[in-house]
C-alpha positions in Angstrom: 233.5 48.4 12.3 236.6 50.3 11.2 235.9 53.6 9.4 237.8 52.5 6.3 235.6 49.4 6.0 232.5 51.6 6.3 233.8 53.8 3.4 234.6 50.6 1.4 231.1 49.2 1.8 229.6 52.5 0.7 231.9 52.8 -2.3 231.2 49.2 -3.3 227.4 49.8 -3.0 227.6 52.8 -5.3 229.8 51.0 -7.8 227.5 48.0 -7.8 224.3 50.0 -8.3 226.0 51.9 -11.2 227.1 48.7 -12.8 223.6 47.1 -12.6 222.1 50.2 -14.1 224.6 50.2 -16.9 223.9 46.5 -17.7 220.2 47.1 -17.5 220.1 50.0 -19.8 223.0 49.3 -22.3 222.0 48.1 -25.7 223.9 44.8 -26.1 222.7 44.1 -29.7 225.6 46.2 -31.0 228.1 44.0 -29.2 227.4 40.7 -30.9 226.5 39.1 -27.5 223.5 36.8 -28.0 221.6 36.5 -24.8 218.5 35.2 -26.6 219.8 31.6 -26.9 218.8 28.9 -24.5 220.6 26.7 -22.0 218.7 24.0 -20.2 215.5 25.4 -21.5 216.1 28.8 -20.0 217.1 31.9 -22.0 220.6 33.1 -21.3 219.2 36.6 -20.5 217.5 35.1 -17.4 220.8 33.7 -16.1 222.4 37.1 -16.7 219.7 38.8 -14.6 220.0 36.2 -11.8 223.8 36.7 -11.7 223.5 40.5 -11.9 221.1 40.9 -9.0 222.6 38.1 -6.7 225.1 40.4 -5.0 222.4 43.0 -4.1 221.3 41.4 -0.8 224.9 41.0 0.4 226.1 44.5 -0.3 222.8 46.1 0.8 222.7 44.2 4.1 226.2 45.2 4.9 225.3 48.8 4.0 222.3 48.7 6.3 224.2 47.1 9.1 227.4 49.2 9.0 226.8 52.4 7.2 223.4 53.5 8.5 223.5 55.2 11.9 219.8 54.5 12.6 218.9 51.5 14.8 215.9 51.0 12.5 218.2 50.0 9.7 220.2 47.6 11.9 217.1 46.0 13.3 215.3 45.5 10.0 218.2 45.1 7.6 217.0 41.9 6.1 213.5 43.3 5.4 214.9 46.5 4.0 217.3 44.5 1.8 214.5 42.3 0.4 212.0 45.1 -0.2 214.5 47.5 -1.7 215.9 44.8 -3.9 212.5 43.9 -5.3 211.7 47.5 -5.8 215.1 48.2 -7.5 214.6 45.2 -9.8 211.1 46.3 -10.7 212.1 49.9 -11.3 214.9 48.8 -13.7 212.4 46.9 -15.8 209.9 49.7 -15.8 212.6 52.3 -16.7 213.8 50.1 -19.6 210.2 50.1 -20.9 209.5 53.8 -20.3 212.8 55.6 -21.1 214.8 53.4 -23.5 213.5 52.6 -26.9 216.3 50.1 -27.4 215.3 48.1 -24.3 212.1 46.5 -23.1 210.9 45.7 -19.6 210.1 42.0 -19.2 208.1 40.2 -16.5 210.4 37.1 -16.8 213.5 39.3 -16.3 211.8 40.6 -13.2 211.1 37.1 -12.1 214.8 36.2 -12.5 215.8 39.3 -10.6 213.4 38.6 -7.8 214.4 34.9 -7.5 218.0 36.1 -7.2 217.2 38.7 -4.6 215.1 36.3 -2.5 217.8 33.6 -2.7 220.6 36.0 -1.7 218.5 37.5 1.1 217.8 34.0 2.4 221.5 33.2 2.5 222.2 36.5 4.3 219.4 35.9 6.8 220.8 32.4 7.6 224.6 33.1 7.4 225.1 36.8 7.6 225.4 37.4 11.3 227.8 34.4 12.0 230.1 35.3 9.2 230.2 39.0 10.2 231.1 37.9 13.8 233.9 35.8 12.5 235.2 38.6 10.3 234.9 41.2 13.1 236.8 38.9 15.5 239.6 38.6 12.9 240.0 42.3 12.5 239.2 43.5 16.0 242.1 44.7 18.2 242.6 42.3 21.0 
């Protein structure tokens, strides 16, 4: 992979993690946004959590595959992606409960996060390698 793409993946990973942490710890009650209403019997907050954590497997898998120099990361990128995603989601919920009086950790939020991470990881496991091969062939020097 091109060095510039490797830097881009690392920067995107850092920006993504920062944004997730901001949205997990920010107090939205002061904005007038009501995530407590329901759509199709599911609280809007759960949809927000699903959407927020859905990119995690994609960016983490790319980071493991292209930014990590160790063969362990390359070989077990899917497992690393799944486990770190579930850990990251769990830690955000615990940190909300422990360190932020304006936020509460919620098991159902964690369930939405986990469902999102498992779904994204399954997509990466099925389609990640073929898509990367196509992208690599488009950008490789022939």
